C-alpha positions, -999 to 999 in steps of 0.1 A, spaced: 22 -599 692 31 -604 655 15 -632 636 38 -649 610 22 -658 578 32 -678 548 43 -655 520 12 -665 499 -13 -662 530 -37 -633 536 -24 -607 560 -43 -603 594 -52 -566 602 -31 -568 634 1 -577 615 25 -548 615 59 -567 610 65 -550 576 54 -515 587 80 -489 603 89 -497 639 70 -467 649 38 -480 634 8 -482 659 -29 -487 657 -46 -473 686 -80 -482 672 -90 -504 645 -82 -486 612 -65 -456 630 -29 -463 619 -1 -439 630 34 -437 616 59 -416 636 31 -405 659 11 -391 630 -22 -407 618 -19 -416 582 -56 -406 575 -46 -370 589 -16 -370 564 -41 -379 536 -65 -350 545 -36 -325 549 -15 -333 518 -40 -351 495 -35 -386 479 -17 -402 467 9 -393 493 43 -409 502 49 -408 539 87 -413 550 94 -422 587 126 -402 595 134 -423 625 132 -455 606 155 -442 579 181 -430 607 178 -462 627 185 -484 596 215 -463 588 228 -470 624 221 -505 621 243 -509 590 270 -488 605 271 -510 637 270 -542 617 298 -530 595 319 -508 618 353 -511 598 336 -507 563 323 -478 543 285 -478 541 271 -459 510 234 -453 507 223 -462 472 206 -430 461 188 -448 433 164 -462 458 151 -427 467 167 -395 470 156 -359 481 175 -332 500 161 -343 533 172 -381 527 208 -369 517 209 -349 549 198 -377 572 222 -402 555 252 -376 559 243 -371 596 243 -407 603 278 -411 589 271 -429 556 285 -421 521 265 -420 491 263 -440 458 249 -420 429 243 -430 392 236 -396 376 247 -360 374 212 -351 388 217 -373 420 251 -360 423 244 -323 421 213 -326 444 234 -343 472 265 -319 469 243 -289 467 224 -301 499 258 -302 516 267 -337 512 307 -341 514 315 -350 477 346 -371 489 321 -395 505 303 -401 471 309 -429 446 296 -423 410 284 -454 391 267 -460 357 270 -481 327 269 -452 303 282 -420 319 280 -390 297 310 -366 292 289 -340 311 283 -363 340 321 -370 342 329 -335 340 305 -328 367 318 -355 389 354 -340 385 342 -303 391 323 -313 423 352 -334 437 336 -368 438 355 -394 459 354 -424 435 343 -430 398 335 -466 390 346 -476 355 320 -497 337 334 -500 303 367 -497 284 355 -466 266 353 -447 300 389 -452 307 402 -428 279 371 -405 283 378 -399 321 417 -398 315 411 -371 290 388 -352 312 412 -354 342 441 -342 322 477 -350 325 481 -330 356 450 -341 374 441 -370 397 409 -390 403 404 -422 424 385 -450 404 373 -484 410 364 -510 383 331 -529 382 336 -565 373 310 -592 367 318 -622 390 295 -646 370 269 -650 399 231 -652 393 212 -638 423 183 -616 430 144 -617 432 138 -614 395 156 -619 361 155 -581 354 175 -572 388 201 -600 385 232 -580 377 261 -603 384 259 -626 353 278 -620 321 247 -616 298 237 -581 311 248 -545 305 269 -538 336 305 -543 343 335 -562 329 336 -599 330 363 -617 350 358 -650 331 365 -637 297 395 -615 307 379 -582 299 381 -570 333 419 -577 334 426 -560 300 407 -529 313 428 -528 345 460 -530 325 449 -501 304 441 -481 336 475 -487 349 490 -470 318 469 -437 329 489 -423 358 462 -397 365 438 -425 373 444 -442 407 428 -476 409 417 -481 444 397 -512 441 372 -537 425 335 -533 426 308 -556 420 269 -558 424 256 -593 420 218 -585 418 189 -569 439 164 -582 466 188 -610 476 179 -627 508 206 -654 510 242 -646 522 259 -672 497 260 -650 467 282 -626 486 305 -651 498 310 -665 463 316 -629 451 342 -625 478 361 -655 466 362 -645 429 371 -609 435 398 -620 459 410 -644 433 412 -615 407 431 -593 431 457 -622 437 462 -623 398 465 -586 397 492 -588 423 510 -614 404 508 -599 371 513 -562 379 526 -560 416 493 -543 422 477 -543 458 443 -529 459 431 -514 492 394 -515 485 366 -539 477 330 -530 471 305 -557 473 275 -534 462 241 -538 477 210 -558 468 201 -566 502 167 -580 502 136 -569 524 102 -583 533 73 -566 515 46 -589 530 44 -605 565 62 -638 566 85 -631 538 123 -636 541 147 -608 544 184 -609 544 200 -614 577 223 -584 581 242 -597 611 249 -630 594 260 -611 563 284 -589 580 300 -618 601 302 -643 573 315 -618 547 341 -605 572 353 -640 578 353 -649 543 373 -619 531 398 -626 559 402 -662 551 405 -657 513 429 -629 517 451 -651 543 452 -679 518 462 -656 490 487 -638 512 470 -605 505 463 -577 530 426 -574 538 411 -547 517 386 -520 532 350 -533 525 325 -508 509 287 -519 507 258 -500 491 224 -506 506 196 -486 492 163 -506 494 171 -520 529 175 -483 543 146 -465 524 120 -493 516 105 -502 550 107 -465 562 81 -455 535 42 -458 532 22 -450 503 -15 -437 509 -41 -438 482 -79 -429 480 -103 -455 467 -120 -441 436 -141 -471 424 -151 -507 434 -166 -530 410 -170 -567 401 -159 -582 369 -167 -619 366 -151 -633 397 -128 -604 406 -135 -573 426 -113 -545 416 -106 -517 440 -94 -486 419 -72 -461 436 -60 -426 426 -24 -436 420 -7 -467 403 21 -475 379 30 -439 374 41 -437 410 49 -474 416 59 -494 384 74 -522 404 43 -547 400 42 -541 364 80 -544 359 87 -573 384 54 -588 395 61 -578 432 33 -583 458 22 -557 484 0 -560 514 -23 -529 514 -47 -523 543 -76 -501 550 -71 -471 572 -91 -441 584 -119 -464 597 -124 -498 612 -134 -526 587 -164 -542 604 -174 -563 574 -160 -599 567 -128 -600 546 -129 -605 509 -104 -613 482 -99 -582 459 -74 -569 433 -61 -533 439 -55 -514 407 -43 -480 395 -59 -453 375 -39 -457 344 -49 -470 309 -29 -502 312 -43 -537 320 -11 -542 338 -15 -514 362 -23 -536 392 -9 -528 427 -18 -558 447 -37 -589 434 -57 -612 453 -54 -594 487 -77 -596 515 -96 -562 525 -130 -555 543 -159 -565 520 -176 -532 525 -146 -512 510 -161 -483 492 -151 -451 473 -135 -425 495 -119 -450 517 -81 -449 521 -55 -476 516 -21 -477 530 8 -497 514 38 -504 535 74 -508 523 69 -480 498 102 -461 504 124 -476 476 121 -479 437 85 -464 437 88 -425 433 125 -429 423 111 -447 392 80 -425 388 69 -415 353 46 -390 338 23 -414 323 -10 -400 315 2 -365 328 -6 -376 363 17 -355 385 40 -373 410 28 -374 445 43 -356 474 66 -367 501 59 -360 536 83 -368 564 69 -379 599 87 -379 632 77 -376 669 41 -366 661 49 -339 635 45 -341 597 63 -319 573 64 -317 534 97 -327 518 88 -329 481 58 -310 469 31 -325 445 40 -322 409 11 -300 395 -4 -295 362 14 -261 361 46 -280 364 39 -302 335 26 -274 313 58 -254 320 79 -279 304 59 -280 273 73 -250 253 65 -259 216 32 -254 198 
């Protein structure tokens, strides 16, 4: 039975509510994911190591597909992408949202259908646009006026490319100010309020080789309330109505982006996907009926909500020491493989694995190995008081925006990614070695 906690409360050892559905603990400390003991993964592949539950990824893709049967669901590759991830997503019938030529080429060379890919980005380079056109990407999302002429020139007078326009609906939503992207004071999109979006669309309509299929917005990330999406629907349908009245334009698509919030610690709130699907569908139908518009096809772009809960990070403890009133537990990873605590102040719920913790719990701060005071993975969490060097710590909800944002700080190589399923573990992405790092350093 799962124990529900206040978000600020300490996590009981038995609570697996934020772990993959396959997580089991046959004996205290012997935590399995996908039928594989995490301690065994650490011994076999070394630490730090990221473990990705394939069945959890696939189940979450299916959940979205079932919740939005009449919509196009695009996995947001920026959350985490590797060849296997692209393959799983494609097999489950989802499209893909990419933000760079690197993400695009990896997906297409893995066999992902390019027509099911949407290319985003607030500053796409000419090379990225050329790559998208060469590979036959399904949609390119215009983010600034400069991209209109640049893309039209790249397509050429006899070419054709489907596009969308990212608009800013003037909505503040998200778990942290740095991930709120629906307001007019950030770098993404074209504002509805000041008329920039309408002006850009008028320019696009003068480019016959660019086919405008719809509007796109992304109001923020780690959103746990349905309301911002409903407000966005109303404002975007309002813009679609004005475009019909001014240009006779009927847009067949509406992309509401992603940003769907998940729980990182037991008891935290997550976005209710069933409620989101039901209420967005009703809001869109009602707004279009009032405006006399046909209901556009909906697109959504979940990333974190698919990859995040499917991943687990495993670290080995290197040192334990007391400084003043704080007990620091230092591990062999940190902000180079997970910068989110330093960037956004997020909280995780690590737990001891590999042995049963028999000592009374103590409040500790889990820190990384890097030369930064802000390299803190989890502050004020409860772990057994006898935690010691050599122990293993596992951190759930590690599948999104950790390795995808990893850096080369202190020249510490990025960890490997290991897939688990049905009792088997296999390497997806190998550990970045010192030889890899040296090979890029070609000057002297």
